[in-house]
Every structure is written in structure tokens, then in C-alpha cells.
C-alpha positions as CSV (number, residue, x, y, z in Angstrom):
1,M,62.9,54.5,189.5
2,T,64.7,57.4,191.3
3,K,63.4,60.6,192.2
4,Q,65.5,62.5,190.3
5,E,64.8,60.1,187.1
6,A,60.7,60.5,187.3
7,T,61.9,64.3,187.1
8,R,63.8,63.9,183.7
9,S,61.2,61.5,182.2
10,S,58.5,64.1,183.0
11,I,60.5,67.0,181.4
12,P,59.6,66.0,177.7
13,F,56.2,64.9,178.5
14,L,55.5,69.5,180.1
15,L,57.4,70.6,177.2
16,V,55.2,69.1,174.4
17,L,51.9,69.9,176.5
18,T,53.5,73.8,177.1
19,L,54.1,73.8,173.5
20,S,50.5,72.6,172.1
21,L,48.3,74.8,174.8
22,F,50.9,77.7,173.3
23,F,50.3,76.9,169.5
24,S,46.3,76.2,170.4
25,S,45.7,79.9,172.1
26,C,47.1,81.1,168.7
27,E,44.4,79.9,166.2
28,S,41.0,82.5,165.6
29,P,37.6,81.1,165.6
30,A,36.5,79.5,162.2
31,G,40.0,79.8,161.3
32,E,39.8,82.7,159.9
33,D,42.4,85.2,160.3
34,A,41.0,88.2,163.1
35,V,42.8,91.4,163.0
36,W,42.6,94.5,166.0
37,V,40.8,97.4,164.5
38,T,41.1,100.5,167.1
39,R,39.6,104.2,167.6
40,P,40.5,106.7,170.5
41,D,37.6,106.7,173.1
42,G,38.0,110.3,173.7
43,S,39.0,110.1,177.2
44,L,40.7,113.9,178.6
45,Q,43.3,114.2,181.3
46,C,41.9,116.0,184.6
47,D,38.4,114.7,183.0
48,D,36.3,113.1,185.9
49,P,34.6,110.3,184.3
50,K,31.5,109.8,186.5
51,A,30.7,113.3,186.1
52,A,30.8,113.4,181.9
53,P,31.3,109.9,181.2
54,T,31.9,111.2,176.7
55,T,34.3,108.3,176.4
56,D,33.9,105.7,174.4
57,R,32.4,102.5,175.9
58,L,33.2,99.3,174.6
59,S,29.5,97.9,174.2
60,D,29.3,101.8,172.3
61,A,31.7,100.8,169.6
62,K,31.1,97.1,169.5
63,A,27.4,97.9,168.9
64,V,28.6,100.2,166.1
65,L,30.3,97.7,164.1
66,E,27.5,95.1,164.4
67,K,25.3,97.8,163.0
68,A,27.9,98.1,160.1
69,G,28.1,93.7,160.0
70,V,30.9,93.1,161.1
71,K,31.8,90.0,163.8
72,V,33.8,91.3,167.0
73,I,35.6,88.8,168.5
74,E,37.1,90.6,171.5
75,A,36.4,93.7,172.7
76,K,39.1,95.4,175.3
77,K,40.5,99.4,176.4
78,S,44.1,100.4,175.1
79,A,46.3,103.0,175.2
80,D,48.6,103.9,171.8
81,G,52.0,104.0,174.4
82,A,52.5,107.6,172.8
83,L,54.2,110.1,175.0
84,R,52.0,112.7,176.0
85,A,52.5,116.4,178.2
86,Q,50.7,116.0,181.3
87,M,48.1,118.7,180.7
88,C,44.4,119.2,181.2
89,G,42.6,119.2,178.4
90,I,45.1,116.8,176.3
91,A,44.2,113.6,175.1
92,T,44.7,110.7,177.2
93,G,45.6,108.2,174.2
94,N,43.4,105.5,175.8
95,A,41.6,103.6,173.1
96,T,38.6,101.1,172.4
97,T,40.2,98.0,170.3
98,L,38.2,95.3,169.2
99,K,38.8,92.1,167.3
100,I,37.6,91.2,164.2
101,L,37.7,88.9,161.3
102,K,40.0,90.3,158.2
103,A,36.9,89.8,155.7
104,D,35.4,92.8,157.7
105,L,38.3,95.2,157.9
106,S,37.2,97.1,155.0
107,K,33.2,97.4,156.7
108,A,35.3,98.5,160.2
109,T,37.6,101.1,158.7
110,A,34.1,102.8,156.6
111,A,32.8,103.1,160.7
112,G,35.2,104.9,161.5
113,F,38.1,102.5,163.0
114,S,41.7,101.8,162.0
115,T,44.3,99.1,162.0
116,V,46.5,98.5,165.2
117,P,49.9,98.9,163.9
């Protein structure tokens, strides 16, 4: 078998492997549907996070949801993507975003979170 033939015969294997990894990573835990919920983290432009830590920490947001009976699958910081004027005191658009089970969505919205559009 030549090098070119060996390369051609490995392409289908690599394609199947890549697709199986891609589709297996799209499943949510326990086969349940999951949704992302978010809330602004309270950060303002020009604020020094070390001097006045007023922003919503991931652990705090997770604790709020867990206290409301919501199972948190994943948590991350995000930005809403909206354009803003560059001016001290204006919200940054940063948010605390958490992945939860769809069945817990009503509890999360009652705790002050909204779904990610």
C-alpha cells in the first residue's frame, strides 16, 4: 500500500470519529434538555473590582439557584454583546450565565434569572 492509498483509506475513519465526537458532546446530562439562564453581574465601567467587589460571582449565583431547588450544570461569565457608550458608571453588559435543566426554568426565573436569547 502506498502512502497516498493509506491516507485515502484513513479519511473515512477520521470523518466518522470526528462526527461521533461532535455529536456525543452535544448531549446534556441525564438525557434532559438544558437551558442557559442569565442575570447582569452588576459591573460598571471604570470600577476597580479589587476596591469594590460589587459584581455577581459565579459561586453566589449558583448558590441562589441551588437554594431555589435548581440543579446547576455549568456556570460561566458572559457578555450581552450590546454596544454601549464608553463612560464611567454605565453597565458593562457582563452577566452571570448558568446552564440548568429545562424542568427548573420556572424556579430560576422566580429567582431573578432570565433565559438567554
